[in-house]
C-alpha positions as CSV (number, residue, x, y, z in Angstrom):
1,M,61.1,135.0,106.5
2,R,58.1,135.8,109.0
3,D,59.1,132.7,111.3
4,A,62.8,134.2,111.6
5,V,61.5,137.9,112.3
6,L,59.1,136.6,115.0
7,L,62.1,134.8,116.4
8,F,64.3,137.9,116.3
9,H,61.8,139.7,117.6
10,V,61.2,137.4,120.8
11,L,65.1,137.6,121.2
12,A,65.0,141.2,121.5
13,G,61.6,141.4,123.8
14,T,63.4,138.8,126.2
15,A,66.9,140.8,126.0
16,G,65.2,144.3,126.5
17,L,63.1,142.4,129.5
18,V,66.2,141.4,131.5
19,L,68.4,144.6,130.0
20,G,66.1,147.0,131.6
21,P,66.3,146.0,135.4
22,V,70.2,145.4,135.0
23,W,70.5,149.3,133.8
24,L,68.7,150.1,136.9
25,G,70.3,148.0,139.3
26,L,74.1,149.2,137.7
27,R,72.5,152.9,137.9
28,V,71.5,152.5,141.5
29,R,74.6,151.2,142.5
30,G,76.7,153.7,140.7
31,L,78.3,151.6,138.7
32,P,79.1,151.8,135.2
33,D,75.9,151.4,133.2
34,R,76.8,152.9,129.7
35,A,77.0,149.3,128.0
36,A,73.8,147.6,129.3
37,A,72.0,151.3,128.7
38,W,72.9,150.9,125.1
39,A,72.1,147.0,124.9
40,Y,68.6,147.9,126.3
41,Q,67.9,150.6,123.5
42,L,69.2,148.4,121.0
43,A,66.9,145.8,122.1
44,V,63.9,148.1,122.3
45,A,65.0,149.3,118.7
46,A,65.0,145.9,117.7
47,V,61.8,144.9,119.2
48,A,60.3,148.1,117.6
49,L,61.4,147.4,114.0
50,T,60.2,143.5,114.1
51,S,57.2,144.6,115.3
52,A,56.4,146.7,112.8
53,Y,57.1,144.2,109.9
54,L,55.2,141.5,111.8
55,A,52.4,144.2,112.2
56,V,52.3,145.0,108.4
57,T,52.6,141.4,107.0
58,A,49.6,140.1,109.5
59,P,46.4,140.7,108.4
60,G,44.3,143.0,110.8
61,L,47.3,143.6,113.1
62,W,48.5,146.8,111.4
63,W,47.1,149.1,114.4
64,L,49.9,147.5,116.4
65,L,52.3,149.4,114.6
66,P,52.0,152.8,116.7
67,F,52.7,150.9,119.9
68,G,56.2,150.0,118.8
69,V,57.3,153.3,117.7
70,I,55.7,154.7,120.8
71,T,58.1,152.3,122.8
72,A,61.3,153.1,121.0
73,A,60.3,156.7,121.3
74,L,59.9,156.2,125.1
75,A,63.1,154.7,125.5
76,V,65.1,156.8,123.3
77,A,63.5,160.3,125.1
78,G,64.2,158.4,128.6
79,A,67.9,157.9,128.0
80,T,68.1,161.7,126.3
81,A,66.7,163.2,129.2
82,R,69.2,162.9,131.9
83,R,72.1,163.0,129.5
84,R,71.0,166.3,128.0
85,G,69.9,167.8,130.9
86,W,66.2,168.6,130.0
87,R,64.3,170.8,132.4
88,D,62.6,168.2,135.1
89,W,64.2,165.2,133.7
90,R,64.1,163.9,136.9
91,T,60.2,163.8,136.7
92,W,60.4,162.5,133.0
93,Q,62.7,160.0,133.0
94,P,61.2,157.5,135.3
95,H,57.8,157.6,133.3
96,L,59.6,157.5,129.9
97,L,62.0,154.7,130.9
98,G,59.5,153.1,132.8
99,G,56.6,153.6,129.9
100,S,59.3,151.6,127.5
101,Y,59.5,148.5,130.1
102,I,56.2,148.8,130.6
103,A,55.3,148.4,127.0
104,L,57.5,145.7,126.5
105,T,55.9,143.7,129.4
106,T,52.7,144.4,128.1
107,G,53.6,143.1,124.7
108,A,55.0,139.8,125.9
109,L,52.1,139.2,128.5
110,V,49.3,139.8,126.0
111,A,51.1,138.0,123.2
112,G,51.8,135.1,125.7
113,T,48.4,134.8,127.2
114,G,46.3,136.5,124.8
115,N,44.3,137.8,128.3
116,P,43.3,141.3,127.5
117,V,43.6,142.1,131.2
118,F,47.4,142.3,130.5
119,W,47.0,145.7,128.4
120,L,46.4,147.3,131.8
121,V,48.3,145.1,134.7
122,P,51.6,146.4,133.8
123,A,50.5,149.8,133.6
124,L,49.1,149.6,136.6
125,V,51.8,147.6,138.8
126,G,54.4,150.0,137.2
127,Q,53.2,152.7,138.6
128,L,54.7,151.7,142.1
129,P,58.6,151.5,140.7
130,I,58.3,155.0,138.9
131,A,57.3,156.8,141.9
132,V,60.1,155.3,143.6
133,A,62.3,156.0,141.0
134,K,61.0,159.8,141.2
135,R,61.2,159.9,144.8
136,R,65.2,158.7,144.5
137,L,65.9,161.0,141.8
138,H,64.5,164.0,143.8
139,G,66.6,162.8,146.8
140,T,63.4,162.1,149.2
141,Q,63.3,158.7,150.3
142,P,59.7,156.6,149.9
143,A,57.5,156.1,152.5
144,V,57.6,152.7,154.1
């Protein structure tokens, strides 16, 4: 059972990593993005659910449980911020959705390499695209 859940976890994570940029690309081009948005949200939810199972069934990995919950919460909050017109959503949405994508990237890199430096690298690298998205949403162009 664990192997099947792990396979589904990897497939869902890969789907999320592919769908994040697809969703962003559609949004930037002004094209319909609802299907990509839902697919990304489902992929992140699947990653969170499977990671919960994997974390509680493996000795010593229970401490990873909050990361799956936080990743899913970031993705949902990021999608909800714009749709519900939260105050200052243009500031929060890039951080929320970017944070969910950074979490997916971090998980893939840490699990794939075992190198602890990948707990930090995605968060650092992800700051530039988040800043660009914020500037775009606020109607200003990034400095070149």
